[in-house]
N, C-alpha and C positions, 0 to 999 in steps of 0.2 A: 222190317226187319229190318232194310241199308241203315235205318241210325241206329239198332244197336246194337249190331255188331260194327258202327263206327264209336257207339259209348264204349262199347268195350277194350273195342280198342285202341282207345286214344288213353282210356285206364292202362290198363297194363301201360303202354308208350311212354307215360307221364310220368309214373311208379316208375318203374326202370330208370328212365333218368334222374329222380330222387332217389338213386341207390337199393331197390330191391333185387337188382342185375349181379348190386357183389353181397348180398347179406344172402341171396337164394348160391353165391357160387363161390363164393373170397376171392371175384376176379375181379379188383378194380381199376373199371373207365377211367378212375382222372370228373374231373366238373369236364373240358373241353371234350371227353371220352364219349360222356353221356350229353353232350348237347349236340355234339355231329352225332348223336346216334337216335335222340328225341326229331333230333331234323331232316334225317334220310325218313326214314319210317313213317313216319310222314306224309314225306313226298312221296313219293315215288308208288306207294300206290293208290294219292291219288293221283298222279301226274298216267296215271294205265287204267281207273278209273274211265276219265275225262281225260282219256286221248288224247294230253294237251302237254309237248312232255317239256315244254315251261310252267309247268309247277314242278318241275326242278328248282324254281331263284327258289325255293321256299326251302330249299334248307340250308343253308345260311343263311337265311332269313329267324328261324327257329335261332340259330349255329348262333348272329352278331343277338339279338338277344334276351336270352337268356347268360349273354356271354357279361350286358352292360343292367342287366338284372341281381341286385342282391337278396332273396326276400326273407337269408332267416329266421332273421331277430327277429321277425311279425307270426313264426310262422306257429308259434306255441300257442298268439293271444297272450295276448298281458304275463305273459310268464316273466323268469327275473332270465334278465340280457344280457352279463358283466361278462359269462364265460364267449360270447357274439365277435366275429367279427360288423360288424355298424355297419348297415344297408350303405352303396355311395347315395340314396335318397332318401337315406333319414332324415335329412338338413329340413323336407317340406312340412312336415305334420308340426315340427317345430313351427319351423318359420311362422302360421299360423296359428301359435299360441297350445299348439294344446301339446301337455308335455310328454316326457319324453315314456316316462314306467308308464303310461296306462294303456288300456287295454282305445280307446278312442285314435291310437296313437300306433300300436299297431292299427287295425282295422284301415286309415290313411296311409299306412306305407304300403300294407300290400293293396293296398284297391292302386294304388299308382301305379308297383311294381310291373301290379299283374299286367296295368293296361301299358305302359312300357314292351315290356315280354312280350306284345300280342302284338304290338302296333305294327313293328318288322312285315313280318307276313301278316296282315288284316293291308299292309300299304304293295304287296304283291302284288293279292289279288285284287285292290285294288287299280294296277297295275295290267294287269292284268281283262280288264270289265270284268270284276267277275265279284259277288255279292261279300264285301271287305267285312261290308257292318256285322253279320253274325261272330265275327274272328274277335272286334277290335270291342264287340258285347263282354266276350269273356272277360278279358285284364279288370272290369272293375266288381267280376266276383269275383275273385278270389280270396274275397276277403269276408265274404258268408259264407262261401263254402269255408273256405278252412274254419272259421269260427264252427262251423256247423258243426265241426270231424268232429274238431277240439271239446269240444259240450257233451256229443252222445257219445251211450256208452256202448265199442264197437268193441264185436269184435279183433281178439288180437295175432298176428299169427309171424315164422323167421321172417318174412317178406314187407307187414302191412302191421307195426310193431307199439306205433301209437297215436294219435290223433293229427301230427304233419304228414303223414301217412295216406291215412283216412284220408285228410283235406288232399294229395294229388292227383288219386281217384274218382276223388267230386273234379278237380278240376281236367283231371285228364279228358274222361268222359264227358264233360260238359261238352270239351275244342272237336275231341272230337265230331262229337256232330256237326259241333259248327263250322267246320269246316268240312265234311260230306253240304253243307247246306248249299255253303258260300259259292261252294264248284260245280257241284253240283242243276245248283237253280240258283247263278247268275247273273 
């Protein structure tokens, strides 16, 4: 039951960070406000659940991971990205010869930034001698989860209006479970 709760909670938190709060309330937290909220919303319940205040270090770790990455150009999986600000990590797929306007570029890019994003929270778990690899393992899965969400005919509403929003829900659910497994079974 705890894993189902973790999946639902993680999906909600990751989607709120991705813009659902603004869509639902009209209040824009801004990118940094969403990042701070996400980190605190993951860290505080885990610290309480594990009775370990040191897990509050996950809050700045999530903030840093989210601030250093930019997966906006990859979220639509091979859509036209001419209007998007490029990710600071776009050079990685290009360096290995993958054309910028290809699905492969978006998959490699999303896996790269996903791994970088969760590396900081995984580092906190490693520092605390907990099972960090569950969280780090979610990073490469950003790509197939966003791809799946983009390709499936999923329902929409005001706060889940497209494939990338569903991708956030899928990633958040998996991340929520990975965090609970890493903390409780570390």
